[in-house]
N, C-alpha and C positions, 0 to 999 in steps of 0.2 A: 467787562463791566460795567462801565456806564451805561445798557440797556435796565445791568437790577439795581441796578443806583435809581433807575428814573419811575421803575414801577413797583421803588418799595418804596416811592413820597407817594406816587397818585394812586396808591394802596391803601396810604398810612390812615388813610378812616377808615374799610372797614375794618372788623371787630369793633373790640372795648379795651378801655379799663376791667381790671381783676378787680368783681368787689366782694369786698372776704366779710362780716358780717362779724363784729368781734374777736379782731383778728386786730393785730399792729403791725404792719404795712414800714418797712424800711423806705423811704425817700431812696429813688434811684440816682448813682451817678454819669451823672457822662463822661460821655464818651466822644473822639472826636470818629465821622468814618471813614474806612480803609484797612487796611489790610490787617489782622492784628493773630499770634495767637494763642493759645489756651496751653500755664502748662499744672498742671492739678501736684497742690501743697504736700498730697499725703504719699506720694509717689511718682515725685522727678515727668513723668509720662507725661504728653500731650495728646491737644485734643484732637485726633483722626478720621477722617472718613477710610473704615479698614477697604485695605490693597485697593482703591485710588477707581471703588468700586462706581458707577456711574449708573444703578439701576435705584430702583424709589424701594425702600424698607431696607438698604446695607447696613451694617451696621455702625456707628457712630461707638472706636474704641479710646481705648489709652494706649499709647503707645507710645517711646523712646524716639527722644529729636532726631528729624532726616535728612530737614531739612525741606525738603517736597511738599509740592502741591496740596496734599494732601490732610495735610496740618497747619493749610492757611483760611483762612477768613475773610471774609468779606462781611463787616459790621459796617451797616445802614439804619438810621434812625428811617422809627414812622411818623406822623402827626404825631401823637400818643404821646410821645418819646425809646417807649419801649425798638425794640432790635431785635431786627433777622441777621441772623449769618449763615452767609452763601458759601456753600468749600469751593476752596479755589483751583478744581481739576476741570473746570468752565465747562460744567454741565447745567447751570443755574437751578439746583439743586441745593438745598434748608438743610440745616438745622433742626432737627424734629421731636415733639416730646407726643407722642399719639395719643389725639384726643380724646381716644375712649378709653383710657386707662389712669389713673390714679398716679403709680410706679410705672413708671410708663418704657422700653427699651429706647433709648437713641436709636435717630437714623437721619438719616439722608432722604426727601424727598424733595419732590417735585411742590416749588416756592411757588403759596397761594398767598400767603399776610395775615392769616388765619389766625385767633390765638395759640396754637400749639408753635406755632416759628416768630411769636414774640415772645424776649425776651430781657429783661429788667437785669442793669448791672449792678451790686451791691455793693463798694468798700467795704470790707473786715476786715481782720486781723493780718493789718499788712500785703489782702487781695480782694475778690472779692466772689463775690456768692451769684451765678445767676439765676433770678428766676418765670419763673413759668411764667406769663401772664396770663397765663390760665388755669386755676389754680380746681381741686375737686373737694366739694361739701362735704364738709367734715373734717375736712385735711387742716394739719399747718400751709402755706403756700412753698409749692412744690421748687426743690429745684437740681441744678446738674451734681451728682457725684458717681463715683469712683463707688463699685459698692463689689468687684474683685477685682484685689490687690495690682496678680493677675499677670504679667505683659500682652497685654491684646483684648483684656477685659470690653465687655461692653457695657458703654455710660449709663448710670438713668437719671428718671429723679424720682426723686425719695425729698421725702416732708424737710425743711426747715429745720434746718437742728444749730441754736445760737444762744449764748447764754452771756447778757455783761458786751454783747457784738463782738464775742467771740464764735465764731462756727469755725464747726468740723473740719479736721484735715483735706477728709477724700470730695470733701462740700466746699471748700476754697481753691480758687484758681489765680493765675498769678500772668 
């Protein structure tokens, strides 16, 4: 993992901050680099690399706690303050919200440090919202959300839904 951290820090200048004219963006909350897990507030399940597969495009799902590496994510900070989350199965592959789509399925992909693999973590209502650094023209900022509450459902980016600093449970992670 040390190699990943070095690569993330060196590539920090790649890409840039999301520009969103006319949209009030929340200030990201800082957290230390290291291993994290993400538990969804609505389902109580964890963000996971489906079946611990290592191929590009493998789905990122939500699954009950299992203590395995598929639910472990190494958080490393880019120079702009955004985070990369690299899966713990030892592949050097990152959490990716496909840049070609506004409502993108979350997948595992070779780490490259472009905007669709950069995430802002915002404190929200007893948890966090994980916002993709790359937005979509005419849309609110995109965040990781549970779309299907069925165990094993794939995660997607969806428009941020907040009212008075409260976020919908399917978009809140702990």
